[in-house]
PDB file of N, CA, C and O in Angstrom, chain B, residues numbered from 101:
ATOM      1  N   MET B 101     -22.844   5.528  24.946  1.00  0.00           N
ATOM      2  CA  MET B 101     -23.687   4.964  23.866  1.00  0.00           C
ATOM      3  C   MET B 101     -23.739   3.435  24.107  1.00  0.00           C
ATOM      4  O   MET B 101     -22.771   2.771  24.479  1.00  0.00           O
ATOM      5  N   SER B 102     -24.896   2.982  23.871  1.00  0.00           N
ATOM      6  CA  SER B 102     -25.069   1.625  23.985  1.00  0.00           C
ATOM      7  C   SER B 102     -24.940   0.857  22.693  1.00  0.00           C
ATOM      8  O   SER B 102     -25.159   1.424  21.623  1.00  0.00           O
ATOM      9  N   LYS B 103     -24.601  -0.385  22.753  1.00  0.00           N
ATOM     10  CA  LYS B 103     -24.430  -1.184  21.577  1.00  0.00           C
ATOM     11  C   LYS B 103     -25.666  -1.195  20.589  1.00  0.00           C
ATOM     12  O   LYS B 103     -25.608  -1.149  19.360  1.00  0.00           O
ATOM     13  N   ILE B 104     -26.829  -1.269  21.408  1.00  0.00           N
ATOM     14  CA  ILE B 104     -28.063  -1.350  20.685  1.00  0.00           C
ATOM     15  C   ILE B 104     -28.306  -0.032  19.838  1.00  0.00           C
ATOM     16  O   ILE B 104     -28.781  -0.078  18.703  1.00  0.00           O
ATOM     17  N   TYR B 105     -27.961   1.096  20.443  1.00  0.00           N
ATOM     18  CA  TYR B 105     -28.153   2.330  19.746  1.00  0.00           C
ATOM     19  C   TYR B 105     -27.257   2.438  18.466  1.00  0.00           C
ATOM     20  O   TYR B 105     -27.648   2.952  17.418  1.00  0.00           O
ATOM     21  N   ILE B 106     -26.043   1.913  18.655  1.00  0.00           N
ATOM     22  CA  ILE B 106     -25.167   1.992  17.459  1.00  0.00           C
ATOM     23  C   ILE B 106     -25.630   1.106  16.294  1.00  0.00           C
ATOM     24  O   ILE B 106     -25.595   1.510  15.132  1.00  0.00           O
ATOM     25  N   LEU B 107     -26.050  -0.072  16.630  1.00  0.00           N
ATOM     26  CA  LEU B 107     -26.627  -0.938  15.705  1.00  0.00           C
ATOM     27  C   LEU B 107     -27.891  -0.345  14.967  1.00  0.00           C
ATOM     28  O   LEU B 107     -28.092  -0.488  13.761  1.00  0.00           O
ATOM     29  N   LYS B 108     -28.726   0.345  15.843  1.00  0.00           N
ATOM     30  CA  LYS B 108     -29.992   0.955  15.253  1.00  0.00           C
ATOM     31  C   LYS B 108     -29.571   2.099  14.253  1.00  0.00           C
ATOM     32  O   LYS B 108     -30.130   2.268  13.169  1.00  0.00           O
ATOM     33  N   GLU B 109     -28.572   2.834  14.705  1.00  0.00           N
ATOM     34  CA  GLU B 109     -28.107   3.947  13.796  1.00  0.00           C
ATOM     35  C   GLU B 109     -27.585   3.375  12.538  1.00  0.00           C
ATOM     36  O   GLU B 109     -27.911   3.893  11.470  1.00  0.00           O
ATOM     37  N   LEU B 110     -26.779   2.323  12.576  1.00  0.00           N
ATOM     38  CA  LEU B 110     -26.177   1.758  11.494  1.00  0.00           C
ATOM     39  C   LEU B 110     -27.333   1.175  10.456  1.00  0.00           C
ATOM     40  O   LEU B 110     -27.303   1.384   9.243  1.00  0.00           O
ATOM     41  N   TRP B 111     -28.309   0.444  11.108  1.00  0.00           N
ATOM     42  CA  TRP B 111     -29.415  -0.047  10.328  1.00  0.00           C
ATOM     43  C   TRP B 111     -30.128   1.155   9.607  1.00  0.00           C
ATOM     44  O   TRP B 111     -30.392   1.057   8.408  1.00  0.00           O
ATOM     45  N   ASP B 112     -30.416   2.195  10.261  1.00  0.00           N
ATOM     46  CA  ASP B 112     -31.095   3.369   9.724  1.00  0.00           C
ATOM     47  C   ASP B 112     -30.335   3.994   8.587  1.00  0.00           C
ATOM     48  O   ASP B 112     -30.883   4.429   7.574  1.00  0.00           O
ATOM     49  N   PHE B 113     -28.978   4.013   8.825  1.00  0.00           N
ATOM     50  CA  PHE B 113     -28.123   4.554   7.698  1.00  0.00           C
ATOM     51  C   PHE B 113     -28.200   3.624   6.484  1.00  0.00           C
ATOM     52  O   PHE B 113     -28.240   4.112   5.354  1.00  0.00           O
ATOM     53  N   LEU B 114     -28.222   2.390   6.668  1.00  0.00           N
ATOM     54  CA  LEU B 114     -28.182   1.500   5.499  1.00  0.00           C
ATOM     55  C   LEU B 114     -29.535   1.496   4.849  1.00  0.00           C
ATOM     56  O   LEU B 114     -29.603   1.317   3.633  1.00  0.00           O
ATOM     57  N   ARG B 115     -30.615   1.681   5.567  1.00  0.00           N
ATOM     58  CA  ARG B 115     -31.960   1.711   5.061  1.00  0.00           C
ATOM     59  C   ARG B 115     -32.259   2.983   4.326  1.00  0.00           C
ATOM     60  O   ARG B 115     -32.788   2.957   3.215  1.00  0.00           O
ATOM     61  N   VAL B 116     -31.935   4.070   4.917  1.00  0.00           N
ATOM     62  CA  VAL B 116     -32.183   5.286   4.312  1.00  0.00           C
ATOM     63  C   VAL B 116     -31.309   5.758   3.071  1.00  0.00           C
ATOM     64  O   VAL B 116     -31.764   6.365   2.101  1.00  0.00           O
ATOM     65  N   ARG B 117     -30.094   5.417   3.237  1.00  0.00           N
ATOM     66  CA  ARG B 117     -29.032   5.865   2.240  1.00  0.00           C
ATOM     67  C   ARG B 117     -28.990   4.724   1.167  1.00  0.00           C
ATOM     68  O   ARG B 117     -28.302   4.905   0.163  1.00  0.00           O
ATOM     69  N   LYS B 118     -29.656   3.616   1.318  1.00  0.00           N
ATOM     70  CA  LYS B 118     -29.600   2.492   0.247  1.00  0.00           C
ATOM     71  C   LYS B 118     -28.312   2.038   0.134  1.00  0.00           C
ATOM     72  O   LYS B 118     -27.944   1.777  -1.012  1.00  0.00           O
ATOM     73  N   LYS B 119     -27.500   1.871   1.071  1.00  0.00           N
ATOM     74  CA  LYS B 119     -26.218   1.354   1.132  1.00  0.00           C
ATOM     75  C   LYS B 119     -26.008  -0.215   1.374  1.00  0.00           C
ATOM     76  O   LYS B 119     -25.118  -0.654   2.103  1.00  0.00           O
ATOM     77  N   TRP B 120     -26.880  -0.969   0.718  1.00  0.00           N
ATOM     78  CA  TRP B 120     -26.965  -2.303   0.966  1.00  0.00           C
ATOM     79  C   TRP B 120     -25.706  -3.162   0.651  1.00  0.00           C
ATOM     80  O   TRP B 120     -25.556  -4.280   1.142  1.00  0.00           O
ATOM     81  N   TRP B 121     -24.814  -2.587  -0.188  1.00  0.00           N
ATOM     82  CA  TRP B 121     -23.630  -3.298  -0.516  1.00  0.00           C
ATOM     83  C   TRP B 121     -22.668  -3.302   0.717  1.00  0.00           C
ATOM     84  O   TRP B 121     -21.743  -4.113   0.755  1.00  0.00           O
ATOM     85  N   LEU B 122     -22.879  -2.399   1.729  1.00  0.00           N
ATOM     86  CA  LEU B 122     -22.062  -2.416   2.923  1.00  0.00           C
ATOM     87  C   LEU B 122     -22.391  -3.531   3.925  1.00  0.00           C
ATOM     88  O   LEU B 122     -21.579  -3.892   4.778  1.00  0.00           O
ATOM     89  N   ALA B 123     -23.591  -4.050   3.789  1.00  0.00           N
ATOM     90  CA  ALA B 123     -24.127  -5.066   4.772  1.00  0.00           C
ATOM     91  C   ALA B 123     -23.213  -6.343   4.714  1.00  0.00           C
ATOM     92  O   ALA B 123     -22.754  -6.797   5.762  1.00  0.00           O
ATOM     93  N   PRO B 124     -22.954  -6.907   3.544  1.00  0.00           N
ATOM     94  CA  PRO B 124     -22.030  -8.185   3.552  1.00  0.00           C
ATOM     95  C   PRO B 124     -20.739  -7.890   4.049  1.00  0.00           C
ATOM     96  O   PRO B 124     -20.155  -8.736   4.726  1.00  0.00           O
ATOM     97  N   ILE B 125     -20.190  -6.731   3.782  1.00  0.00           N
ATOM     98  CA  ILE B 125     -18.803  -6.291   4.332  1.00  0.00           C
ATOM     99  C   ILE B 125     -18.859  -6.245   5.827  1.00  0.00           C
ATOM    100  O   ILE B 125     -17.982  -6.810   6.481  1.00  0.00           O
ATOM    101  N   LEU B 126     -19.784  -5.641   6.367  1.00  0.00           N
ATOM    102  CA  LEU B 126     -19.930  -5.476   7.873  1.00  0.00           C
ATOM    103  C   LEU B 126     -20.147  -6.818   8.502  1.00  0.00           C
ATOM    104  O   LEU B 126     -19.619  -7.064   9.586  1.00  0.00           O
ATOM    105  N   ILE B 127     -20.885  -7.691   7.894  1.00  0.00           N
ATOM    106  CA  ILE B 127     -21.231  -9.043   8.429  1.00  0.00           C
ATOM    107  C   ILE B 127     -19.878  -9.787   8.499  1.00  0.00           C
ATOM    108  O   ILE B 127     -19.574 -10.395   9.525  1.00  0.00           O
ATOM    109  N   VAL B 128     -19.126  -9.752   7.509  1.00  0.00           N
ATOM    110  CA  VAL B 128     -17.948 -10.508   7.363  1.00  0.00           C
ATOM    111  C   VAL B 128     -16.945 -10.028   8.396  1.00  0.00           C
ATOM    112  O   VAL B 128     -16.254 -10.853   8.994  1.00  0.00           O
ATOM    113  N   LEU B 129     -16.833  -8.659   8.642  1.00  0.00           N
ATOM    114  CA  LEU B 129     -16.049  -8.066   9.578  1.00  0.00           C
ATOM    115  C   LEU B 129     -16.388  -8.562  10.977  1.00  0.00           C
ATOM    116  O   LEU B 129     -15.491  -8.947  11.727  1.00  0.00           O
ATOM    117  N   VAL B 130     -17.609  -8.558  11.323  1.00  0.00           N
ATOM    118  CA  VAL B 130     -18.157  -8.888  12.587  1.00  0.00           C
ATOM    119  C   VAL B 130     -17.808 -10.413  12.806  1.00  0.00           C
ATOM    120  O   VAL B 130     -17.371 -10.803  13.888  1.00  0.00           O
ATOM    121  N   LEU B 131     -18.008 -11.217  11.787  1.00  0.00           N
ATOM    122  CA  LEU B 131     -17.821 -12.665  11.986  1.00  0.00           C
ATOM    123  C   LEU B 131     -16.315 -12.947  12.211  1.00  0.00           C
ATOM    124  O   LEU B 131     -15.939 -13.741  13.072  1.00  0.00           O
ATOM    125  N   LEU B 132     -15.458 -12.258  11.395  1.00  0.00           N
ATOM    126  CA  LEU B 132     -13.995 -12.442  11.642  1.00  0.00           C
ATOM    127  C   LEU B 132     -13.554 -11.866  13.084  1.00  0.00           C
ATOM    128  O   LEU B 132     -12.695 -12.426  13.765  1.00  0.00           O
ATOM    129  N   GLY B 133     -14.147 -10.828  13.434  1.00  0.00           N
ATOM    130  CA  GLY B 133     -13.811 -10.269  14.818  1.00  0.00           C
ATOM    131  C   GLY B 133     -14.258 -11.279  15.919  1.00  0.00           C
ATOM    132  O   GLY B 133     -13.603 -11.425  16.951  1.00  0.00           O
ATOM    133  N   ALA B 134     -15.304 -11.909  15.678  1.00  0.00           N
ATOM    134  CA  ALA B 134     -15.865 -12.871  16.740  1.00  0.00           C
ATOM    135  C   ALA B 134     -14.979 -14.129  16.704  1.00  0.00           C
ATOM    136  O   ALA B 134     -14.662 -14.729  17.731  1.00  0.00           O
ATOM    137  N   LEU B 135     -14.604 -14.489  15.490  1.00  0.00           N
ATOM    138  CA  LEU B 135     -13.707 -15.631  15.378  1.00  0.00           C
ATOM    139  C   LEU B 135     -12.318 -15.410  16.119  1.00  0.00           C
ATOM    140  O   LEU B 135     -11.798 -16.304  16.788  1.00  0.00           O
ATOM    141  N   ILE B 136     -11.795 -14.238  15.960  1.00  0.00           N
ATOM    142  CA  ILE B 136     -10.528 -13.834  16.619  1.00  0.00           C
ATOM    143  C   ILE B 136     -10.732 -13.793  18.119  1.00  0.00           C
ATOM    144  O   ILE B 136      -9.872 -14.248  18.873  1.00  0.00           O
ATOM    145  N   VAL B 137     -11.823 -13.272  18.551  1.00  0.00           N
ATOM    146  CA  VAL B 137     -11.982 -13.140  19.968  1.00  0.00           C
ATOM    147  C   VAL B 137     -12.273 -14.507  20.690  1.00  0.00           C
ATOM    148  O   VAL B 137     -11.793 -14.740  21.799  1.00  0.00           O
ATOM    149  N   LEU B 138     -13.011 -15.332  20.078  1.00  0.00           N
ATOM    150  CA  LEU B 138     -13.405 -16.622  20.577  1.00  0.00           C
ATOM    151  C   LEU B 138     -12.263 -17.650  20.547  1.00  0.00           C
ATOM    152  O   LEU B 138     -12.162 -18.507  21.425  1.00  0.00           O
ATOM    153  N   THR B 139     -11.436 -17.550  19.555  1.00  0.00           N
ATOM    154  CA  THR B 139     -10.343 -18.425  19.430  1.00  0.00           C
ATOM    155  C   THR B 139      -8.992 -17.885  19.992  1.00  0.00           C
ATOM    156  O   THR B 139      -7.932 -18.442  19.706  1.00  0.00           O
ATOM    157  N   GLU B 140      -9.049 -16.885  20.727  1.00  0.00           N
ATOM    158  CA  GLU B 140      -7.766 -16.228  21.251  1.00  0.00           C
ATOM    159  C   GLU B 140      -7.066 -17.122  22.167  1.00  0.00           C
ATOM    160  O   GLU B 140      -5.840 -17.208  22.085  1.00  0.00           O
ATOM    161  N   SER B 141      -7.722 -17.801  23.039  1.00  0.00           N
ATOM    162  CA  SER B 141      -6.992 -18.581  24.096  1.00  0.00           C
ATOM    163  C   SER B 141      -7.421 -20.015  24.073  1.00  0.00           C
ATOM    164  O   SER B 141      -7.378 -20.662  25.119  1.00  0.00           O
ATOM    165  N   THR B 142      -7.840 -20.571  22.933  1.00  0.00           N
ATOM    166  CA  THR B 142      -8.249 -21.969  22.911  1.00  0.00           C
ATOM    167  C   THR B 142      -7.279 -22.763  22.077  1.00  0.00           C
ATOM    168  O   THR B 142      -6.357 -22.226  21.464  1.00  0.00           O
ATOM    169  N   ALA B 143      -7.511 -24.043  22.071  1.00  0.00           N
ATOM    170  CA  ALA B 143      -6.739 -25.051  21.332  1.00  0.00           C
ATOM    171  C   ALA B 143      -6.958 -24.877  19.787  1.00  0.00           C
ATOM    172  O   ALA B 143      -6.184 -25.398  18.984  1.00  0.00           O
ATOM    173  N   VAL B 144      -7.955 -24.186  19.430  1.00  0.00           N
ATOM    174  CA  VAL B 144      -8.270 -24.048  18.050  1.00  0.00           C
ATOM    175  C   VAL B 144      -7.500 -22.917  17.306  1.00  0.00           C
ATOM    176  O   VAL B 144      -7.513 -22.835  16.077  1.00  0.00           O
ATOM    177  N   ALA B 145      -6.877 -22.112  18.053  1.00  0.00           N
ATOM    178  CA  ALA B 145      -6.084 -20.940  17.537  1.00  0.00           C
ATOM    179  C   ALA B 145      -4.989 -21.319  16.533  1.00  0.00           C
ATOM    180  O   ALA B 145      -4.861 -20.610  15.534  1.00  0.00           O
ATOM    181  N   PRO B 146      -4.202 -22.360  16.712  1.00  0.00           N
ATOM    182  CA  PRO B 146      -3.224 -22.637  15.715  1.00  0.00           C
ATOM    183  C   PRO B 146      -3.846 -22.992  14.320  1.00  0.00           C
ATOM    184  O   PRO B 146      -3.308 -22.716  13.248  1.00  0.00           O
ATOM    185  N   PHE B 147      -5.053 -23.641  14.468  1.00  0.00           N
ATOM    186  CA  PHE B 147      -5.764 -23.991  13.156  1.00  0.00           C
ATOM    187  C   PHE B 147      -6.319 -22.826  12.442  1.00  0.00           C
ATOM    188  O   PHE B 147      -6.343 -22.768  11.212  1.00  0.00           O
ATOM    189  N   VAL B 148      -6.759 -21.913  13.207  1.00  0.00           N
ATOM    190  CA  VAL B 148      -7.371 -20.622  12.623  1.00  0.00           C
ATOM    191  C   VAL B 148      -6.189 -19.808  11.926  1.00  0.00           C
ATOM    192  O   VAL B 148      -6.407 -19.232  10.860  1.00  0.00           O
ATOM    193  N   TYR B 149      -4.987 -19.766  12.512  1.00  0.00           N
ATOM    194  CA  TYR B 149      -3.965 -19.023  11.973  1.00  0.00           C
ATOM    195  C   TYR B 149      -3.516 -19.562  10.629  1.00  0.00           C
ATOM    196  O   TYR B 149      -3.026 -18.820   9.778  1.00  0.00           O
ATOM    197  N   THR B 150      -3.691 -20.878  10.446  1.00  0.00           N
ATOM    198  CA  THR B 150      -3.299 -21.421   9.168  1.00  0.00           C
ATOM    199  C   THR B 150      -4.155 -20.983   8.033  1.00  0.00           C
ATOM    200  O   THR B 150      -3.719 -20.996   6.882  1.00  0.00           O
ATOM    201  N   LEU B 151      -5.410 -20.578   8.338  1.00  0.00           N
ATOM    202  CA  LEU B 151      -6.306 -20.126   7.288  1.00  0.00           C
ATOM    203  C   LEU B 151      -5.920 -18.881   6.745  1.00  0.00           C
ATOM    204  O   LEU B 151      -6.187 -18.624   5.571  1.00  0.00           O
ATOM    205  N   PHE B 152      -5.271 -18.013   7.527  1.00  0.00           N
ATOM    206  CA  PHE B 152      -4.878 -16.641   7.031  1.00  0.00           C
ATOM    207  C   PHE B 152      -3.363 -16.741   6.667  1.00  0.00           C
ATOM    208  O   PHE B 152      -2.767 -15.757   6.229  1.00  0.00           O
TER     209      PHE B 152
END
């Protein structure tokens, strides 16, 4: 499965089932995941850990 296919399926689910309240939750989860991955081995990591 490609990432594009998964995103398309998720978008179709949200659109058809009218689950718009899930979109902000998913966006926050993706942003937090990206923050963790990008700051994993940088000098910014100690500052990120203090946020949580």
